[in-house]
VOBA-325597 format. One record per atom (N, C-alpha, C): atom name; residue number from 1; residue in three letters; y, x, z. Coordinates in steps of 0.2 Angstrom, whole numbers. Example, Ala and Ser with C-alpha at 12.3 -4.5 7.8 and 13.67 -1.06 7.14 Angstrom:
<fikols>
atome,num,residu,y,x,z
N,1,ALA,-28,66,39
CA,1,ALA,-22,62,39
C,1,ALA,-16,66,39
N,2,SER,-11,64,35
CA,2,SER,-5,68,36
C,2,SER,0,64,39
</fikols>
This chain:
<fikols>
atome,num,residu,y,x,z
N,1,LEU,152,-14,245
CA,1,LEU,153,-22,243
C,1,LEU,159,-19,241
N,2,GLN,161,-20,235
CA,2,GLN,167,-22,232
C,2,GLN,171,-32,234
N,3,LYS,176,-29,235
CA,3,LYS,180,-34,232
C,3,LYS,179,-42,229
N,4,SER,178,-36,220
CA,4,SER,180,-42,215
C,4,SER,171,-46,215
N,5,LYS,171,-51,212
CA,5,LYS,165,-54,210
C,5,LYS,161,-52,208
N,6,SER,162,-49,200
CA,6,SER,158,-42,197
C,6,SER,157,-37,201
N,7,GLY,160,-33,206
CA,7,GLY,158,-28,211
C,7,GLY,152,-33,218
N,8,GLN,155,-37,218
CA,8,GLN,147,-39,223
C,8,GLN,141,-40,217
N,9,GLU,142,-45,214
CA,9,GLU,138,-45,209
C,9,GLU,133,-36,209
N,10,CYS,136,-34,205
CA,10,CYS,135,-27,205
C,10,CYS,132,-23,209
N,11,PHE,133,-23,215
CA,11,PHE,131,-22,221
C,11,PHE,126,-22,223
N,12,PHE,125,-30,222
CA,12,PHE,117,-35,224
C,12,PHE,113,-32,218
N,13,GLN,114,-33,212
CA,13,GLN,108,-31,205
C,13,GLN,106,-22,209
N,14,LYS,112,-16,212
CA,14,LYS,107,-11,210
C,14,LYS,104,-10,217
N,15,ILE,104,-15,223
CA,15,ILE,99,-15,229
C,15,ILE,92,-19,224
N,16,GLU,91,-22,220
CA,16,GLU,86,-25,218
C,16,GLU,84,-21,211
N,17,GLU,86,-15,209
CA,17,GLU,84,-14,201
C,17,GLU,77,-9,206
N,18,GLU,73,-8,200
CA,18,GLU,69,-4,201
C,18,GLU,64,-7,203
N,19,GLY,61,-15,207
CA,19,GLY,58,-17,208
C,19,GLY,60,-16,218
N,20,CYS,65,-11,219
CA,20,CYS,67,-14,227
C,20,CYS,66,-21,230
N,21,ASP,62,-19,233
CA,21,ASP,60,-25,241
C,21,ASP,64,-24,248
N,22,LYS,69,-30,245
CA,22,LYS,75,-29,251
C,22,LYS,69,-30,259
N,23,THR,64,-36,260
CA,23,THR,61,-35,264
C,23,THR,60,-29,268
N,24,ALA,60,-24,265
CA,24,ALA,56,-16,266
C,24,ALA,61,-13,267
N,25,CYS,67,-13,267
CA,25,CYS,72,-10,266
C,25,CYS,77,-8,271
N,26,THR,83,-3,274
CA,26,THR,87,-5,279
C,26,THR,94,-5,276
N,27,ILE,99,-7,275
CA,27,ILE,104,-10,271
C,27,ILE,110,-9,273
N,28,VAL,117,-5,273
CA,28,VAL,122,-2,275
C,28,VAL,127,-6,273
N,29,ILE,131,-11,276
CA,29,ILE,136,-12,274
C,29,ILE,142,-9,277
N,30,ASP,145,-6,274
CA,30,ASP,152,-3,277
C,30,ASP,160,-7,276
N,31,ASP,161,-13,279
CA,31,ASP,167,-16,280
C,31,ASP,170,-19,272
N,32,PRO,164,-25,273
CA,32,PRO,165,-26,264
C,32,PRO,171,-30,262
N,33,ILE,177,-31,266
CA,33,ILE,181,-37,265
C,33,ILE,188,-33,266
N,34,ASP,188,-28,266
CA,34,ASP,195,-26,269
C,34,ASP,200,-26,264
N,35,SER,206,-29,266
CA,35,SER,212,-33,263
C,35,SER,211,-38,259
N,36,GLN,206,-42,263
CA,36,GLN,204,-47,259
C,36,GLN,207,-55,262
N,37,ASP,211,-62,260
CA,37,ASP,215,-65,263
C,37,ASP,207,-68,266
N,38,ALA,206,-73,270
CA,38,ALA,203,-75,270
C,38,ALA,198,-81,268
N,39,MET,203,-84,264
CA,39,MET,198,-88,258
C,39,MET,192,-81,256
N,40,HIS,193,-79,252
CA,40,HIS,191,-72,249
C,40,HIS,185,-70,255
N,41,LEU,186,-68,263
CA,41,LEU,184,-64,269
C,41,LEU,177,-70,268
N,42,PHE,178,-75,268
CA,42,PHE,172,-80,273
C,42,PHE,168,-79,264
N,43,GLN,170,-80,259
CA,43,GLN,166,-81,252
C,43,GLN,161,-75,251
N,44,THR,164,-67,256
CA,44,THR,160,-63,252
C,44,THR,153,-65,259
N,45,PHE,158,-64,266
CA,45,PHE,154,-65,271
C,45,PHE,146,-70,269
N,46,GLY,148,-74,265
CA,46,GLY,144,-82,264
C,46,GLY,139,-76,257
N,47,LEU,142,-74,253
CA,47,LEU,139,-72,246
C,47,LEU,134,-68,252
N,48,PHE,137,-62,255
CA,48,PHE,130,-56,257
C,48,PHE,126,-60,262
N,49,LYS,127,-65,266
CA,49,LYS,123,-68,271
C,49,LYS,118,-69,268
N,50,ASP,119,-74,264
CA,50,ASP,114,-78,258
C,50,ASP,108,-73,255
N,51,LYS,113,-67,250
CA,51,LYS,107,-63,249
C,51,LYS,103,-56,253
N,52,LEU,108,-55,257
CA,52,LEU,103,-51,262
C,52,LEU,101,-52,268
N,53,LYS,99,-60,269
CA,53,LYS,95,-62,275
C,53,LYS,89,-61,277
N,54,ASN,84,-59,272
CA,54,ASN,78,-56,272
C,54,ASN,77,-48,276
N,55,ALA,83,-45,273
CA,55,ALA,82,-38,273
C,55,ALA,77,-36,280
N,56,LYS,74,-31,279
CA,56,LYS,71,-28,285
C,56,LYS,73,-26,290
N,57,GLN,80,-21,289
CA,57,GLN,85,-19,293
C,57,GLN,92,-19,289
N,58,LEU,97,-25,293
CA,58,LEU,105,-25,290
C,58,LEU,110,-22,295
N,59,ILE,114,-17,294
CA,59,ILE,121,-15,298
C,59,ILE,127,-13,295
N,60,VAL,128,-19,298
CA,60,VAL,134,-21,295
C,60,VAL,141,-16,300
N,61,PHE,144,-14,297
CA,61,PHE,151,-8,302
C,61,PHE,158,-12,298
N,62,THR,162,-14,304
CA,62,THR,169,-19,303
C,62,THR,172,-14,308
N,63,HIS,180,-16,306
CA,63,HIS,185,-15,311
C,63,HIS,191,-23,308
N,64,ASN,188,-27,306
CA,64,ASN,190,-33,303
C,64,ASN,189,-40,310
N,65,TYR,192,-43,314
CA,65,TYR,192,-45,319
C,65,TYR,187,-53,316
N,66,GLU,191,-55,313
CA,66,GLU,189,-60,308
C,66,GLU,181,-60,307
N,67,PHE,182,-55,301
CA,67,PHE,175,-54,298
C,67,PHE,170,-52,305
N,68,PHE,170,-50,308
CA,68,PHE,165,-48,315
C,68,PHE,165,-53,320
N,69,ASN,169,-59,320
CA,69,ASN,168,-64,323
C,69,ASN,160,-70,320
N,70,LEU,162,-68,310
CA,70,LEU,156,-71,307
C,70,LEU,150,-67,309
N,71,VAL,149,-61,308
CA,71,VAL,144,-59,310
C,71,VAL,140,-60,316
N,72,ARG,145,-58,321
CA,72,ARG,142,-58,327
C,72,ARG,140,-65,329
N,73,ASP,144,-71,324
CA,73,ASP,138,-77,328
C,73,ASP,133,-78,323
N,74,TRP,133,-74,315
CA,74,TRP,125,-75,314
C,74,TRP,120,-71,317
N,75,MET,121,-65,320
CA,75,MET,116,-62,321
C,75,MET,116,-63,329
N,76,ASN,118,-68,332
CA,76,ASN,119,-67,337
C,76,ASN,113,-76,340
N,77,ARG,113,-77,336
CA,77,ARG,108,-84,337
C,77,ARG,103,-82,341
N,78,PRO,99,-87,343
CA,78,PRO,93,-88,346
C,78,PRO,87,-85,342
N,79,ASN,83,-82,346
CA,79,ASN,78,-80,343
C,79,ASN,79,-75,336
N,80,GLU,85,-72,336
CA,80,GLU,87,-68,330
C,80,GLU,87,-64,334
N,81,LYS,85,-56,330
CA,81,LYS,81,-49,333
C,81,LYS,90,-46,331
N,82,SER,93,-44,336
CA,82,SER,99,-40,334
C,82,SER,105,-34,340
N,83,SER,107,-32,338
CA,83,SER,111,-29,343
C,83,SER,118,-27,339
N,84,LEU,122,-29,345
CA,84,LEU,128,-30,344
C,84,LEU,133,-21,346
N,85,TYR,136,-17,344
CA,85,TYR,138,-11,346
C,85,TYR,145,-9,347
N,86,LEU,149,-7,349
CA,86,LEU,155,-5,347
C,86,LEU,158,1,347
N,87,MET,158,5,343
CA,87,MET,161,11,341
C,87,MET,169,12,343
N,88,SER,172,16,345
CA,88,SER,178,21,345
C,88,SER,179,29,346
N,89,ILE,182,31,344
CA,89,ILE,184,39,346
C,89,ILE,189,40,352
N,90,HIS,185,44,356
CA,90,HIS,191,46,361
C,90,HIS,193,50,363
N,91,ARG,199,55,364
CA,91,ARG,201,61,366
C,91,ARG,200,66,368
N,92,ASP,197,72,372
CA,92,ASP,195,74,377
C,92,ASP,198,82,378
N,93,GLN,207,81,380
CA,93,GLN,209,88,376
C,93,GLN,211,86,371
N,94,ASN,208,95,368
CA,94,ASN,208,92,360
C,94,ASN,201,92,355
N,95,ILE,198,90,358
CA,95,ILE,192,86,357
C,95,ILE,190,78,355
N,96,TYR,190,78,348
CA,96,TYR,189,69,349
C,96,TYR,182,69,348
N,97,LYS,179,63,352
CA,97,LYS,174,62,355
C,97,LYS,171,54,351
N,98,LEU,163,53,348
CA,98,LEU,163,47,346
C,98,LEU,158,44,351
N,99,THR,158,37,352
CA,99,THR,156,33,359
C,99,THR,153,30,352
N,100,VAL,146,28,355
CA,100,VAL,143,19,354
C,100,VAL,143,16,360
N,101,GLU,145,13,362
CA,101,GLU,140,8,368
C,101,GLU,138,2,365
N,102,ASP,135,-5,370
CA,102,ASP,133,-9,370
C,102,ASP,142,-16,370
N,103,LEU,142,-18,365
CA,103,LEU,148,-23,364
C,103,LEU,148,-25,371
N,104,PRO,155,-24,372
CA,104,PRO,158,-26,379
C,104,PRO,157,-36,379
N,105,LEU,156,-38,386
CA,105,LEU,156,-42,388
C,105,LEU,160,-48,382
N,106,LEU,167,-47,386
CA,106,LEU,171,-49,382
C,106,LEU,174,-52,376
N,107,LEU,171,-45,372
CA,107,LEU,170,-47,363
C,107,LEU,165,-53,362
N,108,LYS,159,-51,367
CA,108,LYS,154,-54,365
C,108,LYS,155,-63,367
N,109,GLU,159,-64,373
CA,109,GLU,159,-68,374
C,109,GLU,165,-74,371
N,110,TYR,169,-71,369
CA,110,TYR,176,-74,367
C,110,TYR,177,-73,357
N,111,LYS,179,-78,355
CA,111,LYS,182,-79,349
C,111,LYS,188,-74,347
N,112,SER,191,-73,354
CA,112,SER,198,-70,354
C,112,SER,197,-63,356
N,113,GLU,201,-57,352
CA,113,GLU,202,-49,357
C,113,GLU,207,-50,363
N,114,TYR,210,-57,363
CA,114,TYR,213,-58,368
C,114,TYR,212,-54,375
N,115,GLN,205,-59,378
CA,115,GLN,203,-56,384
C,115,GLN,199,-49,386
N,116,TYR,198,-45,380
CA,116,TYR,195,-40,378
C,116,TYR,202,-36,379
N,117,LEU,206,-37,377
CA,117,LEU,213,-33,375
C,117,LEU,216,-32,382
N,118,PHE,218,-39,384
CA,118,PHE,221,-38,392
C,118,PHE,215,-32,398
N,119,SER,212,-37,399
CA,119,SER,206,-32,401
C,119,SER,205,-23,402
N,120,ARG,208,-22,394
CA,120,ARG,209,-15,394
C,120,ARG,216,-12,399
N,121,LEU,222,-17,397
CA,121,LEU,226,-14,400
C,121,LEU,226,-15,408
N,122,TYR,222,-21,409
CA,122,TYR,224,-21,415
C,122,TYR,221,-16,421
N,123,LEU,213,-11,415
CA,123,LEU,209,-8,419
C,123,LEU,212,-3,417
N,124,TYR,215,-1,413
CA,124,TYR,220,5,411
C,124,TYR,225,6,419
N,125,LYS,229,1,420
CA,125,LYS,234,0,426
C,125,LYS,232,5,431
N,126,ASN,226,1,433
CA,126,ASN,222,0,440
C,126,ASN,218,4,440
N,127,ASP,217,11,433
CA,127,ASP,214,17,435
C,127,ASP,206,16,435
N,128,HIS,205,11,433
CA,128,HIS,195,10,431
C,128,HIS,195,8,425
N,129,GLN,197,12,420
CA,129,GLN,197,14,412
C,129,GLN,202,18,410
N,130,ILE,201,21,407
CA,130,ILE,203,26,401
C,130,ILE,204,25,393
N,131,ILE,211,27,393
CA,131,ILE,212,24,385
C,131,ILE,218,28,385
N,132,ASP,217,31,377
CA,132,ASP,220,39,374
C,132,ASP,227,32,375
N,133,GLU,231,37,377
CA,133,GLU,239,36,379
C,133,GLU,243,32,373
N,134,PRO,241,37,366
CA,134,PRO,246,34,359
C,134,PRO,246,26,359
N,135,LEU,238,24,362
CA,135,LEU,236,18,359
C,135,LEU,238,12,363
N,136,VAL,239,15,369
CA,136,VAL,241,9,376
C,136,VAL,247,5,373
N,137,ALA,253,7,369
CA,137,ALA,256,2,365
C,137,ALA,254,-2,363
N,138,ASN,251,-1,356
CA,138,ASN,249,-6,352
C,138,ASN,245,-10,357
N,139,ILE,241,-8,361
CA,139,ILE,237,-13,364
C,139,ILE,242,-17,369
N,140,ALA,248,-17,372
CA,140,ALA,251,-18,377
C,140,ALA,255,-26,371
N,141,ARG,257,-21,367
CA,141,ARG,261,-25,360
C,141,ARG,257,-31,358
N,142,LYS,249,-29,356
CA,142,LYS,246,-35,353
C,142,LYS,246,-39,360
N,143,THR,244,-39,366
CA,143,THR,242,-42,373
C,143,THR,248,-48,370
N,144,LEU,254,-45,371
CA,144,LEU,263,-49,372
C,144,LEU,261,-54,366
N,145,GLU,260,-53,360
CA,145,GLU,259,-54,355
C,145,GLU,255,-58,356
N,146,TYR,248,-59,359
CA,146,TYR,244,-65,360
C,146,TYR,248,-70,366
N,147,PHE,248,-68,368
CA,147,PHE,252,-72,376
C,147,PHE,258,-76,374
N,148,ALA,264,-74,372
CA,148,ALA,271,-74,370
C,148,ALA,267,-81,365
N,149,GLY,261,-79,356
CA,149,GLY,261,-85,356
C,149,GLY,256,-90,357
N,150,PHE,255,-90,362
CA,150,PHE,250,-101,365
C,150,PHE,255,-100,368
N,151,LYS,257,-97,376
CA,151,LYS,263,-100,379
C,151,LYS,269,-102,377
N,152,TRP,272,-99,371
CA,152,TRP,278,-101,372
C,152,TRP,279,-103,363
N,153,ALA,275,-102,358
CA,153,ALA,273,-105,353
C,153,ALA,279,-96,347
N,154,CYS,279,-92,351
CA,154,CYS,282,-86,346
C,154,CYS,278,-85,340
N,155,ARG,281,-82,337
CA,155,ARG,281,-81,329
C,155,ARG,284,-74,326
N,156,THR,292,-72,328
CA,156,THR,293,-65,328
C,156,THR,296,-64,335
N,157,THR,298,-58,335
CA,157,THR,302,-51,339
C,157,THR,307,-58,342
N,158,GLU,311,-60,338
CA,158,GLU,315,-64,340
C,158,GLU,315,-69,343
N,159,ASP,311,-72,341
CA,159,ASP,307,-78,345
C,159,ASP,306,-78,355
N,160,PHE,303,-70,354
CA,160,PHE,303,-69,359
C,160,PHE,307,-65,364
N,161,THR,312,-63,360
CA,161,THR,317,-60,364
C,161,THR,322,-66,366
N,162,ASN,321,-70,364
CA,162,ASN,326,-77,365
C,162,ASN,320,-78,372
N,163,ILE,315,-80,373
CA,163,ILE,311,-82,377
C,163,ILE,312,-76,383
N,164,VAL,314,-73,383
CA,164,VAL,315,-65,388
C,164,VAL,321,-66,393
N,165,TRP,324,-68,385
CA,165,TRP,332,-69,389
C,165,TRP,334,-74,394
N,166,SER,332,-81,390
CA,166,SER,331,-84,395
C,166,SER,326,-88,400
N,167,HIS,323,-83,400
CA,167,HIS,316,-83,406
C,167,HIS,318,-80,410
N,168,PHE,319,-71,410
CA,168,PHE,321,-66,413
C,168,PHE,326,-64,415
N,169,ILE,330,-61,411
CA,169,ILE,336,-59,412
C,169,ILE,341,-62,415
N,170,LYS,342,-69,411
CA,170,LYS,346,-73,418
C,170,LYS,343,-75,424
N,171,ASP,338,-73,424
CA,171,ASP,335,-77,429
C,171,ASP,337,-74,439
N,172,ASP,339,-75,443
CA,172,ASP,344,-72,449
C,172,ASP,340,-65,452
N,173,ASN,333,-66,451
CA,173,ASN,329,-62,455
C,173,ASN,327,-55,452
N,174,PRO,329,-51,455
CA,174,PRO,332,-41,451
C,174,PRO,324,-40,449
N,175,PHE,320,-43,453
CA,175,PHE,314,-38,448
C,175,PHE,312,-42,445
N,176,GLU,313,-47,443
CA,176,GLU,311,-51,436
C,176,GLU,317,-49,431
N,177,ARG,322,-49,432
CA,177,ARG,325,-46,429
C,177,ARG,325,-39,426
N,178,SER,321,-34,427
CA,178,SER,321,-28,428
C,178,SER,315,-28,423
N,179,VAL,308,-32,424
CA,179,VAL,304,-32,421
C,179,VAL,307,-35,415
N,180,GLY,309,-39,414
CA,180,GLY,310,-42,406
C,180,GLY,315,-39,405
N,181,GLU,321,-35,406
CA,181,GLU,323,-31,401
C,181,GLU,319,-25,400
N,182,PHE,314,-23,403
CA,182,PHE,309,-17,402
C,182,PHE,307,-19,396
N,183,ILE,304,-26,393
CA,183,ILE,301,-28,391
C,183,ILE,302,-27,385
N,184,ILE,311,-31,385
CA,184,ILE,314,-32,378
C,184,ILE,315,-24,376
N,185,LYS,318,-21,383
CA,185,LYS,317,-11,378
C,185,LYS,311,-9,373
N,186,PHE,305,-12,376
CA,186,PHE,299,-9,373
C,186,PHE,297,-13,367
N,187,VAL,299,-18,367
CA,187,VAL,298,-23,360
C,187,VAL,303,-21,356
N,188,HIS,309,-20,356
CA,188,HIS,315,-19,352
C,188,HIS,314,-11,351
N,189,GLU,312,-7,355
CA,189,GLU,312,2,354
C,189,GLU,308,4,348
N,190,TYR,300,0,351
CA,190,TYR,296,1,346
C,190,TYR,293,-4,339
N,191,SER,299,-9,339
CA,191,SER,298,-16,335
C,191,SER,301,-12,328
N,192,HIS,296,-16,323
CA,192,HIS,300,-14,315
C,192,HIS,301,-23,312
N,193,GLY,307,-22,313
CA,193,GLY,310,-28,310
C,193,GLY,309,-34,314
N,194,GLN,304,-40,309
CA,194,GLN,302,-47,312
C,194,GLN,296,-45,314
N,195,ASP,291,-42,311
CA,195,ASP,285,-40,311
C,195,ASP,283,-40,321
N,196,PHE,281,-45,323
CA,196,PHE,278,-44,330
C,196,PHE,271,-40,330
N,197,SER,268,-40,323
CA,197,SER,260,-39,328
C,197,SER,262,-32,323
N,198,ARG,269,-28,320
CA,198,ARG,266,-21,317
C,198,ARG,263,-17,321
N,199,PRO,258,-10,321
CA,199,PRO,255,-6,326
C,199,PRO,262,1,326
N,200,ILE,263,1,334
CA,200,ILE,269,6,337
C,200,ILE,266,11,339
N,201,THR,270,15,340
CA,201,THR,269,22,343
C,201,THR,271,22,350
N,202,ALA,269,27,355
CA,202,ALA,275,26,362
C,202,ALA,274,32,364
N,203,ALA,279,34,368
CA,203,ALA,279,43,371
C,203,ALA,271,43,376
N,204,MET,269,49,376
CA,204,MET,261,48,380
C,204,MET,264,48,388
N,205,PHE,270,49,390
CA,205,PHE,273,50,398
C,205,PHE,273,42,397
N,206,GLU,276,40,395
CA,206,GLU,278,29,395
C,206,GLU,270,27,396
N,207,ALA,266,28,394
CA,207,ALA,259,23,395
C,207,ALA,257,20,400
N,208,LYS,259,23,404
CA,208,LYS,256,20,413
C,208,LYS,265,15,414
N,209,LYS,268,16,415
CA,209,LYS,272,11,413
C,209,LYS,274,5,408
N,210,ILE,273,6,404
CA,210,ILE,272,-1,398
C,210,ILE,267,-4,401
N,211,ALA,260,-1,401
CA,211,ALA,254,-5,404
C,211,ALA,254,-11,409
N,212,ASP,261,-8,413
CA,212,ASP,263,-9,422
C,212,ASP,267,-14,420
N,213,GLN,271,-15,416
CA,213,GLN,277,-18,415
C,213,GLN,274,-27,411
N,214,THR,270,-22,405
CA,214,THR,267,-28,403
C,214,THR,262,-34,407
N,215,MET,258,-30,413
CA,215,MET,254,-36,418
C,215,MET,261,-40,421
N,216,GLU,266,-35,425
CA,216,GLU,269,-39,426
C,216,GLU,273,-43,425
N,217,PHE,273,-44,417
CA,217,PHE,277,-49,414
C,217,PHE,272,-54,412
N,218,ILE,268,-54,412
CA,218,ILE,262,-62,411
C,218,ILE,260,-62,420
N,219,LYS,259,-60,423
CA,219,LYS,259,-63,430
C,219,LYS,266,-66,431
N,220,ILE,271,-65,432
CA,220,ILE,279,-70,434
C,220,ILE,279,-73,427
N,221,ALA,278,-73,422
CA,221,ALA,276,-80,418
C,221,ALA,271,-86,418
N,222,ASP,265,-83,419
CA,222,ASP,260,-88,420
C,222,ASP,255,-84,426
N,223,LYS,256,-86,432
CA,223,LYS,251,-82,438
C,223,LYS,246,-86,437
N,224,GLU,243,-91,437
CA,224,GLU,236,-94,435
C,224,GLU,234,-90,428
N,225,HIS,236,-91,422
CA,225,HIS,233,-88,419
C,225,HIS,232,-81,418
N,226,TYR,237,-77,422
CA,226,TYR,234,-69,425
C,226,TYR,228,-70,429
N,227,ASN,230,-72,434
CA,227,ASN,223,-72,439
C,227,ASN,216,-73,435
N,228,LYS,217,-77,432
CA,228,LYS,210,-81,426
C,228,LYS,210,-74,422
N,229,LEU,213,-72,420
CA,229,LEU,211,-65,416
C,229,LEU,210,-59,418
N,230,LYS,212,-58,424
CA,230,LYS,212,-52,431
C,230,LYS,203,-53,433
N,231,SER,203,-60,433
CA,231,SER,197,-60,436
C,231,SER,190,-59,429
N,232,LEU,191,-60,425
CA,232,LEU,188,-57,419
C,232,LEU,187,-51,417
N,233,ALA,191,-50,418
CA,233,ALA,192,-40,419
C,233,ALA,188,-36,423
N,234,ASN,187,-38,426
CA,234,ASN,183,-38,436
C,234,ASN,177,-39,433
N,235,LYS,175,-46,430
CA,235,LYS,171,-48,430
C,235,LYS,168,-43,423
N,236,SER,169,-39,418
CA,236,SER,167,-35,415
C,236,SER,165,-30,416
N,237,VAL,167,-26,422
CA,237,VAL,169,-20,426
C,237,VAL,161,-21,428
N,238,GLU,159,-24,431
CA,238,GLU,152,-30,437
C,238,GLU,147,-29,432
N,239,SER,149,-31,426
CA,239,SER,143,-32,423
C,239,SER,140,-25,419
N,240,HIS,145,-20,419
CA,240,HIS,143,-16,413
C,240,HIS,138,-10,415
</fikols>
């Protein structure tokens, strides 16, 4: 499914050519909104929803979270026969394995991926979940981005750094200072300019400390919030 209007029309015309009956077909859509802005994303979703709502079976793949939310809400309606899955690749020594599992509870119940990312980091820190070490730093940074965004309305690395300096580094408590110093080092050592959300990489041996210090940072900054997310993470394990 192409981004352009003409590409989309061509796609739907191709489906219907030679007398194809969509109500008797299985149709697969593979990430139709790659690189689209929000307006085109919604337009694309509305178009394929209208054109393919009567397909016998519709399979949609996406890694875009905003588009996933739209598809999930559409397919997860009462009386709608649908299944939601998460596909992921894990490394076992030198072998990469593809895993397909039921959509995790926190991705199914919440509009934001924040709760899910926090739970992954928390469970990894406490040895309840395995994460490929190179991914830990990206999950931690994204979790910090969400947290700092709602807690202090931070938009850039510089905004976040100023908050950490004023709330942690200048604190009389040596433990809180050390946590703040680690977070500053982590954010800047793996930062790319002012872009607070750009993916990063970190050495494998640092993964556990990154997860631990990120959790400590959130706990110190907002203990009530931390405890709520902690309970959601534990609940997700019990329901799995």
